[in-house]
SETORDO-218551 format. One record per residue (C-alpha): x, y, z; residue number from 0. Coordinates in nm, 4 decimals, decimal comma, padded with zeros to 6 digits. Example, Ala and Ser with C-alpha at 12.3 -4.5 7.8 and 13.67 -1.06 7.14 Angstrom:
<r px="01,2300" py="-00,4500" pz="00,7800" num="0"/>
<r px="01,3670" py="-00,1060" pz="00,7140" num="1"/>
//
This chain:
<r px="01,1273" py="-00,9012" pz="07,4645" num="0"/>
<r px="01,0551" py="-00,5408" pz="07,5669" num="1"/>
<r px="00,7780" py="-00,4466" pz="07,8057" num="2"/>
<r px="00,6185" py="-00,2383" pz="07,5312" num="3"/>
<r px="00,5826" py="-00,5357" pz="07,2972" num="4"/>
<r px="00,4463" py="-00,7493" pz="07,5808" num="5"/>
<r px="00,1884" py="-00,4777" pz="07,6557" num="6"/>
<r px="00,0855" py="-00,4594" pz="07,2897" num="7"/>
<r px="00,0560" py="-00,8373" pz="07,2841" num="8"/>
<r px="-00,1720" py="-00,8295" pz="07,5880" num="9"/>
<r px="-00,3884" py="-00,5600" pz="07,4283" num="10"/>
<r px="-00,4096" py="-00,7667" pz="07,1096" num="11"/>
<r px="-00,5219" py="-01,0736" pz="07,3055" num="12"/>
<r px="-00,7907" py="-00,8790" pz="07,4931" num="13"/>
<r px="-00,9145" py="-00,7415" pz="07,1601" num="14"/>
<r px="-00,9193" py="-01,0942" pz="07,0222" num="15"/>
<r px="-01,1334" py="-01,2133" pz="07,3110" num="16"/>
<r px="-01,3767" py="-00,9247" pz="07,2579" num="17"/>
<r px="-01,4063" py="-00,9889" pz="06,8849" num="18"/>
<r px="-01,4439" py="-01,3645" pz="06,9254" num="19"/>
<r px="-01,7000" py="-01,3115" pz="07,1997" num="20"/>
<r px="-01,9075" py="-01,1026" pz="06,9594" num="21"/>
<r px="-01,8525" py="-01,3655" pz="06,6910" num="22"/>
<r px="-02,0404" py="-01,6178" pz="06,9021" num="23"/>
<r px="-02,3364" py="-01,3810" pz="06,9480" num="24"/>
<r px="-02,3652" py="-01,2868" pz="06,5794" num="25"/>
<r px="-02,3160" py="-01,6452" pz="06,4571" num="26"/>
<r px="-02,5949" py="-01,7663" pz="06,6863" num="27"/>
<r px="-02,8221" py="-01,4962" pz="06,5445" num="28"/>
<r px="-02,7359" py="-01,5909" pz="06,1855" num="29"/>
<r px="-02,7589" py="-01,9692" pz="06,2103" num="30"/>
<r px="-03,1239" py="-01,9796" pz="06,0979" num="31"/>
<r px="-03,0542" py="-01,7460" pz="05,8052" num="32"/>
<r px="-02,7093" py="-01,8385" pz="05,6682" num="33"/>
<r px="-02,6260" py="-02,2091" pz="05,6090" num="34"/>
<r px="-02,3059" py="-02,3362" pz="05,7703" num="35"/>
<r px="-02,1008" py="-02,3884" pz="05,4482" num="36"/>
<r px="-02,1896" py="-02,0373" pz="05,3273" num="37"/>
<r px="-02,1003" py="-01,8576" pz="05,6517" num="38"/>
<r px="-01,7739" py="-02,0476" pz="05,6961" num="39"/>
<r px="-01,6656" py="-01,9806" pz="05,3360" num="40"/>
<r px="-01,7692" py="-01,6164" pz="05,2966" num="41"/>
<r px="-01,6385" py="-01,4979" pz="05,6306" num="42"/>
<r px="-01,2888" py="-01,6195" pz="05,5380" num="43"/>
<r px="-01,3172" py="-01,5155" pz="05,1722" num="44"/>
<r px="-01,3786" py="-01,1571" pz="05,2856" num="45"/>
<r px="-01,1003" py="-01,1699" pz="05,5447" num="46"/>
<r px="-00,8446" py="-01,3338" pz="05,3134" num="47"/>
<r px="-00,8900" py="-01,0789" pz="05,0328" num="48"/>
<r px="-00,8637" py="-00,7795" pz="05,2669" num="49"/>
<r px="-00,5652" py="-00,9242" pz="05,4511" num="50"/>
<r px="-00,3842" py="-00,9965" pz="05,1252" num="51"/>
<r px="-00,4237" py="-00,6357" pz="05,0088" num="52"/>
<r px="-00,2924" py="-00,5064" pz="05,3415" num="53"/>
<r px="-00,0122" py="-00,7624" pz="05,3639" num="54"/>
<r px="00,1394" py="-00,7371" pz="05,0123" num="55"/>
<r px="00,4542" py="-00,5451" pz="05,1206" num="56"/>
<r px="00,5196" py="-00,7735" pz="05,4185" num="57"/>
<r px="00,4494" py="-01,0816" pz="05,2039" num="58"/>
<r px="00,7181" py="-00,9742" pz="04,9573" num="59"/>
<r px="00,9672" py="-00,9099" pz="05,2372" num="60"/>
<r px="00,8829" py="-01,2315" pz="05,4175" num="61"/>
<r px="00,8708" py="-01,4625" pz="05,1153" num="62"/>
<r px="01,2321" py="-01,5888" pz="05,1612" num="63"/>
<r px="01,1309" py="-01,7118" pz="05,5088" num="64"/>
<r px="00,7895" py="-01,8367" pz="05,3975" num="65"/>
<r px="00,8992" py="-02,0350" pz="05,0909" num="66"/>
<r px="01,1056" py="-02,3057" pz="05,2689" num="67"/>
<r px="00,8151" py="-02,3692" pz="05,5105" num="68"/>
<r px="00,5300" py="-02,3269" pz="05,2636" num="69"/>
<r px="00,4281" py="-02,6933" pz="05,2764" num="70"/>
<r px="00,3896" py="-02,7047" pz="05,6537" num="71"/>
<r px="00,2179" py="-02,3642" pz="05,6553" num="72"/>
<r px="-00,0360" py="-02,4864" pz="05,3982" num="73"/>
<r px="-00,0997" py="-02,7984" pz="05,6035" num="74"/>
<r px="-00,1285" py="-02,5916" pz="05,9211" num="75"/>
<r px="-00,3733" py="-02,3537" pz="05,7529" num="76"/>
<r px="-00,5884" py="-02,6379" pz="05,6224" num="77"/>
<r px="-00,6156" py="-02,7810" pz="05,9749" num="78"/>
<r px="-00,5902" py="-02,4734" pz="06,1986" num="79"/>
<r px="-00,8023" py="-02,2427" pz="05,9816" num="80"/>
<r px="-01,0084" py="-02,4635" pz="05,7489" num="81"/>
<r px="-01,1160" py="-02,7520" pz="05,9684" num="82"/>
<r px="-01,1191" py="-02,5390" pz="06,2827" num="83"/>
<r px="-01,3653" py="-02,2959" pz="06,1216" num="84"/>
<r px="-01,6116" py="-02,5773" pz="06,0594" num="85"/>
<r px="-01,5641" py="-02,7164" pz="06,4093" num="86"/>
<r px="-01,6132" py="-02,3706" pz="06,5632" num="87"/>
<r px="-01,9208" py="-02,2575" pz="06,3703" num="88"/>
<r px="-02,0647" py="-02,6087" pz="06,3449" num="89"/>
<r px="-02,0528" py="-02,6472" pz="06,7209" num="90"/>
<r px="-02,2348" py="-02,3155" pz="06,7698" num="91"/>
<r px="-02,4973" py="-02,4127" pz="06,5113" num="92"/>
<r px="-02,5772" py="-02,7530" pz="06,6633" num="93"/>
<r px="-02,5274" py="-02,7318" pz="07,0403" num="94"/>
<r px="-02,6570" py="-02,5384" pz="07,3401" num="95"/>
<r px="-02,4529" py="-02,2385" pz="07,4455" num="96"/>
<r px="-02,3666" py="-02,3881" pz="07,7857" num="97"/>
<r px="-02,2193" py="-02,6962" pz="07,6173" num="98"/>
<r px="-02,0229" py="-02,5111" pz="07,3503" num="99"/>
<r px="-01,8932" py="-02,2548" pz="07,5985" num="100"/>
<r px="-01,7640" py="-02,5164" pz="07,8398" num="101"/>
<r px="-01,5973" py="-02,7265" pz="07,5717" num="102"/>
<r px="-01,4339" py="-02,4261" pz="07,4015" num="103"/>
<r px="-01,3018" py="-02,3163" pz="07,7402" num="104"/>
<r px="-01,0798" py="-02,6254" pz="07,7500" num="105"/>
<r px="-00,8479" py="-02,4864" pz="07,4774" num="106"/>
<r px="-00,5771" py="-02,3612" pz="07,7189" num="107"/>
<r px="-00,5778" py="-02,6998" pz="07,8907" num="108"/>
<r px="-00,5101" py="-02,8676" pz="07,5560" num="109"/>
<r px="-00,2287" py="-02,6188" pz="07,4903" num="110"/>
<r px="-00,0660" py="-02,7184" pz="07,8186" num="111"/>
<r px="-00,1122" py="-03,0914" pz="07,7587" num="112"/>
<r px="00,0182" py="-03,0703" pz="07,4025" num="113"/>
<r px="00,3074" py="-02,8568" pz="07,5180" num="114"/>
<r px="00,4020" py="-03,1220" pz="07,7724" num="115"/>
<r px="00,3678" py="-03,3983" pz="07,5131" num="116"/>
<r px="00,5814" py="-03,2057" pz="07,2624" num="117"/>
<r px="00,8438" py="-03,1173" pz="07,5213" num="118"/>
<r px="00,7665" py="-02,7428" pz="07,5203" num="119"/>
<r px="00,5867" py="-02,7198" pz="07,8546" num="120"/>
<r px="00,8236" py="-02,8938" pz="08,0962" num="121"/>
<r px="00,9217" py="-02,5672" pz="08,2632" num="122"/>
<r px="00,5643" py="-02,4451" pz="08,3191" num="123"/>
<r px="00,5887" py="-02,2452" pz="08,6452" num="124"/>
<r px="00,3492" py="-02,2855" pz="08,9356" num="125"/>
<r px="00,2147" py="-01,9323" pz="08,8837" num="126"/>
<r px="00,0994" py="-02,0157" pz="08,5326" num="127"/>
<r px="-00,0640" py="-02,3379" pz="08,6514" num="128"/>
<r px="-00,2566" py="-02,1489" pz="08,9206" num="129"/>
<r px="-00,3436" py="-01,8763" pz="08,6723" num="130"/>
<r px="-00,4863" py="-02,1279" pz="08,4272" num="131"/>
<r px="-00,6857" py="-02,2973" pz="08,7025" num="132"/>
<r px="-00,8309" py="-01,9681" pz="08,8302" num="133"/>
<r px="-00,9267" py="-01,8459" pz="08,4839" num="134"/>
<r px="-01,0817" py="-02,1811" pz="08,3971" num="135"/>
<r px="-01,2805" py="-02,1814" pz="08,7228" num="136"/>
<r px="-01,4112" py="-01,8303" pz="08,6585" num="137"/>
<r px="-01,5201" py="-01,9188" pz="08,3067" num="138"/>
<r px="-01,6877" py="-02,2371" pz="08,4279" num="139"/>
<r px="-01,8763" py="-02,0428" pz="08,6959" num="140"/>
<r px="-02,0144" py="-01,7964" pz="08,4389" num="141"/>
<r px="-02,1068" py="-02,0658" pz="08,1851" num="142"/>
<r px="-02,2857" py="-02,2736" pz="08,4487" num="143"/>
<r px="-02,4616" py="-01,9643" pz="08,5911" num="144"/>
<r px="-02,3384" py="-02,0549" pz="08,9375" num="145"/>
<r px="-02,4812" py="-02,4090" pz="08,9237" num="146"/>
<r px="-02,1972" py="-02,6567" pz="08,8818" num="147"/>
<r px="-02,4475" py="-02,9448" pz="08,8797" num="148"/>
<r px="-02,5416" py="-02,8254" pz="08,5293" num="149"/>
<r px="-02,2261" py="-02,9965" pz="08,4056" num="150"/>
<r px="-02,3770" py="-03,3365" pz="08,4814" num="151"/>
<r px="-02,6475" py="-03,2653" pz="08,2223" num="152"/>
<r px="-02,4036" py="-03,2357" pz="07,9311" num="153"/>
<r px="-02,4410" py="-03,4926" pz="07,6579" num="154"/>
<r px="-02,1763" py="-03,5291" pz="07,3874" num="155"/>
<r px="-02,3839" py="-03,4844" pz="07,0717" num="156"/>
<r px="-02,2521" py="-03,3957" pz="06,7264" num="157"/>
<r px="-02,2197" py="-03,0264" pz="06,8092" num="158"/>
<r px="-02,0324" py="-03,1073" pz="07,1318" num="159"/>
<r px="-01,7931" py="-03,3300" pz="06,9398" num="160"/>
<r px="-01,7281" py="-03,0566" pz="06,6861" num="161"/>
<r px="-01,6588" py="-02,8079" pz="06,9662" num="162"/>
<r px="-01,4178" py="-03,0480" pz="07,1349" num="163"/>
<r px="-01,2336" py="-03,1082" pz="06,8079" num="164"/>
<r px="-01,2240" py="-02,7320" pz="06,7568" num="165"/>
<r px="-01,0637" py="-02,6729" pz="07,0969" num="166"/>
<r px="-00,8000" py="-02,9397" pz="07,0319" num="167"/>
<r px="-00,7335" py="-02,8179" pz="06,6778" num="168"/>
<r px="-00,6906" py="-02,4572" pz="06,7846" num="169"/>
<r px="-00,4566" py="-02,5567" pz="07,0665" num="170"/>
<r px="-00,2366" py="-02,7403" pz="06,8144" num="171"/>
<r px="-00,2444" py="-02,4427" pz="06,5773" num="172"/>
<r px="-00,1471" py="-02,2037" pz="06,8592" num="173"/>
<r px="00,1603" py="-02,4088" pz="06,9440" num="174"/>
<r px="00,2650" py="-02,4353" pz="06,5801" num="175"/>
<r px="00,2063" py="-02,0617" pz="06,5271" num="176"/>
<r px="00,4475" py="-01,9840" pz="06,8105" num="177"/>
<r px="00,7224" py="-02,1614" pz="06,6157" num="178"/>
<r px="00,6292" py="-02,0053" pz="06,2806" num="179"/>
<r px="00,6213" py="-01,6496" pz="06,4142" num="180"/>
<r px="00,9847" py="-01,6759" pz="06,5228" num="181"/>
<r px="01,0838" py="-01,6151" pz="06,1607" num="182"/>
<r px="00,7579" py="-01,5103" pz="05,9877" num="183"/>
<r px="00,5553" py="-01,2002" pz="06,0681" num="184"/>
<r px="00,2023" py="-01,2378" pz="06,2038" num="185"/>
<r px="00,0412" py="-01,0631" pz="05,9046" num="186"/>
<r px="00,1966" py="-01,2730" pz="05,6236" num="187"/>
<r px="00,1496" py="-01,5861" pz="05,8342" num="188"/>
<r px="-00,2209" py="-01,5072" pz="05,8719" num="189"/>
<r px="-00,2564" py="-01,4576" pz="05,4961" num="190"/>
<r px="-00,0805" py="-01,7802" pz="05,4006" num="191"/>
<r px="-00,2681" py="-01,9966" pz="05,6500" num="192"/>
<r px="-00,6002" py="-01,8263" pz="05,5674" num="193"/>
<r px="-00,5711" py="-01,8955" pz="05,1943" num="194"/>
<r px="-00,4642" py="-02,2512" pz="05,2679" num="195"/>
<r px="-00,7716" py="-02,3177" pz="05,4787" num="196"/>
<r px="-00,9925" py="-02,1412" pz="05,2253" num="197"/>
<r px="-00,8635" py="-02,3223" pz="04,9165" num="198"/>
<r px="-00,8122" py="-02,6717" pz="05,0546" num="199"/>
<r px="-01,1105" py="-02,7017" pz="05,2904" num="200"/>
<r px="-01,3723" py="-02,4274" pz="05,2752" num="201"/>
<r px="-01,3963" py="-02,3777" pz="04,8971" num="202"/>
<r px="-01,4472" py="-02,7468" pz="04,8083" num="203"/>
<r px="-01,7158" py="-02,7860" pz="05,0756" num="204"/>
<r px="-01,8895" py="-02,4642" pz="04,9685" num="205"/>
<r px="-01,8850" py="-02,5566" pz="04,5973" num="206"/>
<r px="-02,0260" py="-02,8977" pz="04,6831" num="207"/>
<r px="-02,2993" py="-02,7284" pz="04,8862" num="208"/>
<r px="-02,3976" py="-02,4937" pz="04,6010" num="209"/>
<r px="-02,3753" py="-02,7713" pz="04,3414" num="210"/>
<r px="-02,6177" py="-02,9791" pz="04,5484" num="211"/>
<r px="-02,8759" py="-02,6995" pz="04,5374" num="212"/>
<r px="-02,7838" py="-02,5024" pz="04,8487" num="213"/>
<r px="-02,8177" py="-02,1192" pz="04,8439" num="214"/>
<r px="-02,5053" py="-01,9123" pz="04,7867" num="215"/>
<r px="-02,5714" py="-01,7196" pz="05,1100" num="216"/>
<r px="-02,9332" py="-01,7449" pz="05,2236" num="217"/>
<r px="-03,2465" py="-01,9079" pz="05,0890" num="218"/>
<r px="-03,4835" py="-01,6233" pz="05,1783" num="219"/>
<r px="-03,4631" py="-01,2967" pz="04,9833" num="220"/>
<r px="-03,6036" py="-01,1059" pz="05,2806" num="221"/>
<r px="-03,3030" py="-01,2121" pz="05,4882" num="222"/>
<r px="-03,0351" py="-01,1060" pz="05,2358" num="223"/>
<r px="-02,9643" py="-00,7739" pz="05,4073" num="224"/>
<r px="-02,9174" py="-00,9285" pz="05,7507" num="225"/>
<r px="-02,7170" py="-01,2181" pz="05,6043" num="226"/>
<r px="-02,4796" py="-00,9793" pz="05,4232" num="227"/>
<r px="-02,4363" py="-00,7583" pz="05,7309" num="228"/>
<r px="-02,3735" py="-01,0501" pz="05,9669" num="229"/>
<r px="-02,1305" py="-01,2207" pz="05,7287" num="230"/>
<r px="-01,9420" py="-00,8963" pz="05,6580" num="231"/>
<r px="-01,9037" py="-00,8212" pz="06,0293" num="232"/>
<r px="-01,7852" py="-01,1727" pz="06,1125" num="233"/>
<r px="-01,5444" py="-01,1657" pz="05,8167" num="234"/>
<r px="-01,3870" py="-00,8270" pz="05,8941" num="235"/>
<r px="-01,4047" py="-00,8243" pz="06,2754" num="236"/>
<r px="-01,3701" py="-01,1614" pz="06,4486" num="237"/>
<r px="-01,2170" py="-01,3426" pz="06,1488" num="238"/>
<r px="-00,9705" py="-01,0936" pz="06,0008" num="239"/>
<r px="-00,8794" py="-00,8739" pz="06,2967" num="240"/>
<r px="-00,9367" py="-01,1410" pz="06,5614" num="241"/>
<r px="-00,7021" py="-01,3961" pz="06,4064" num="242"/>
<r px="-00,4396" py="-01,1338" pz="06,3266" num="243"/>
<r px="-00,4447" py="-01,0049" pz="06,6842" num="244"/>
<r px="-00,4288" py="-01,3584" pz="06,8214" num="245"/>
<r px="-00,1244" py="-01,4548" pz="06,6146" num="246"/>
<r px="00,0500" py="-01,1370" pz="06,7284" num="247"/>
<r px="-00,0361" py="-01,2241" pz="07,0885" num="248"/>
<r px="00,1053" py="-01,5750" pz="07,0431" num="249"/>
<r px="00,4278" py="-01,4300" pz="06,9017" num="250"/>
<r px="00,4746" py="-01,1888" pz="07,1928" num="251"/>
<r px="00,3317" py="-01,3870" pz="07,4843" num="252"/>
<r px="00,3620" py="-01,7577" pz="07,4034" num="253"/>
<r px="00,0918" py="-02,0110" pz="07,3161" num="254"/>
<r px="-00,0058" py="-02,1007" pz="07,6734" num="255"/>
<r px="-00,0497" py="-01,7424" pz="07,7939" num="256"/>
<r px="-00,2224" py="-01,6385" pz="07,4713" num="257"/>
<r px="-00,4706" py="-01,9262" pz="07,4847" num="258"/>
<r px="-00,5579" py="-01,8352" pz="07,8453" num="259"/>
<r px="-00,6979" py="-01,5025" pz="07,7231" num="260"/>
<r px="-00,9679" py="-01,7016" pz="07,5446" num="261"/>
<r px="-01,1311" py="-01,7257" pz="07,8870" num="262"/>
<r px="-01,2349" py="-01,3638" pz="07,8329" num="263"/>
<r px="-01,4477" py="-01,4507" pz="07,5277" num="264"/>
<r px="-01,7469" py="-01,5837" pz="07,7281" num="265"/>
<r px="-01,7144" py="-01,2724" pz="07,9446" num="266"/>
<r px="-01,7520" py="-01,0434" pz="07,6430" num="267"/>
<r px="-02,0357" py="-01,2599" pz="07,5125" num="268"/>
<r px="-02,2159" py="-01,2159" pz="07,8441" num="269"/>
<r px="-02,1566" py="-00,8396" pz="07,8366" num="270"/>
<r px="-02,3001" py="-00,8152" pz="07,4853" num="271"/>
<r px="-02,6016" py="-01,0192" pz="07,5892" num="272"/>
<r px="-02,6614" py="-00,7878" pz="07,8843" num="273"/>
<r px="-02,6257" py="-00,4756" pz="07,6672" num="274"/>
<r px="-02,8272" py="-00,5948" pz="07,3677" num="275"/>
<r px="-03,0749" py="-00,8399" pz="07,5191" num="276"/>
<r px="-03,1377" py="-00,6666" pz="07,8502" num="277"/>
<r px="-03,0175" py="-00,9567" pz="08,0681" num="278"/>
<r px="-02,9248" py="-00,8641" pz="08,4260" num="279"/>
<r px="-02,5808" py="-00,9468" pz="08,5735" num="280"/>
<r px="-02,5807" py="-01,1940" pz="08,8636" num="281"/>
<r px="-02,3386" py="-01,2806" pz="09,1438" num="282"/>
<r px="-02,1718" py="-01,5546" pz="08,9410" num="283"/>
<r px="-02,0850" py="-01,3004" pz="08,6696" num="284"/>
<r px="-01,8975" py="-01,0871" pz="08,9219" num="285"/>
<r px="-01,7291" py="-01,3855" pz="09,0899" num="286"/>
<r px="-01,6311" py="-01,5312" pz="08,7543" num="287"/>
<r px="-01,4878" py="-01,1988" pz="08,6351" num="288"/>
<r px="-01,2794" py="-01,1718" pz="08,9547" num="289"/>
<r px="-01,1389" py="-01,5234" pz="08,9084" num="290"/>
<r px="-01,0595" py="-01,4624" pz="08,5408" num="291"/>
<r px="-00,8788" py="-01,1351" pz="08,6107" num="292"/>
<r px="-00,6839" py="-01,2934" pz="08,9004" num="293"/>
<r px="-00,5807" py="-01,5802" pz="08,6751" num="294"/>
<r px="-00,4648" py="-01,3489" pz="08,3968" num="295"/>
<r px="-00,2661" py="-01,1390" pz="08,6446" num="296"/>
<r px="-00,0862" py="-01,4537" pz="08,7630" num="297"/>
<r px="-00,0155" py="-01,5525" pz="08,4043" num="298"/>
<r px="00,1169" py="-01,2068" pz="08,3268" num="299"/>
<r px="00,3524" py="-01,2068" pz="08,6266" num="300"/>
<r px="00,4774" py="-01,5581" pz="08,5561" num="301"/>
<r px="00,5310" py="-01,5079" pz="08,1835" num="302"/>
<r px="00,6496" py="-01,7766" pz="07,9430" num="303"/>
<r px="00,9752" py="-01,9562" pz="08,0056" num="304"/>
<r px="01,2530" py="-01,9272" pz="07,7472" num="305"/>
<r px="01,1837" py="-02,2840" pz="07,6397" num="306"/>
<r px="00,8438" py="-02,1806" pz="07,5008" num="307"/>
<r px="00,4910" py="-02,3070" pz="07,5842" num="308"/>
//
């Protein structure tokens, strides 16, 4: 793979981390206004429609490669997009930020463990192992605000469980996406898996929610404007562009290296909090940033082995 494509893949993964970091901030702000089934459904409904319009030419070209694998792509979308979306947003709705952040940060570790179990990570070089460890340590330092004893206060409630399932689910989806993108473009793959998750998981839950008396978006008319703005941003930015960029990064960089860039998401979340909420940076922010950057540099120099990961 050319250096130019690798560079574009890295840029896509950094953009993904920025978008997903903002996703966490906006979702936390909207949780008291937009019910979980509504936010999960509408953010992907918006993204799926826009992606389909953009992807029509590539969908036509890629259909011969998509059709033989349609069943596994639909199953992958139901799990990796549908269920994952509920795990991701549900965890943020029901747990403290320190808990959700720490649990979500384990995604690259699950990628490595699953890769080893599936026989795709046996050639993981020492540089990548050190890079993962450094990036994980930097993220942990920021999440714990420099107090590692805070980890002993974690309790695995429902939101924590959802976050853990989300990290495991997304790790599995990342590994599968690496295989799919060998023959299917990132854009048509995103569309197919998005519609699968939307139709088989999100739509039935949302219809059940509305049928039981739940509001279509928000129960307070005064909050409609904010609810529409927050849902539209999450649908177009983190959901549509973020997932598209991530799949492209997986295709060019490998699942293990791509997942490691998720360590940047808490960093962008912290930056947004500082800019919007007036919070002041502390020593553990700077130390954590240094460790994350050092880890990503090691990952970039090591690169994925031909066998995958």
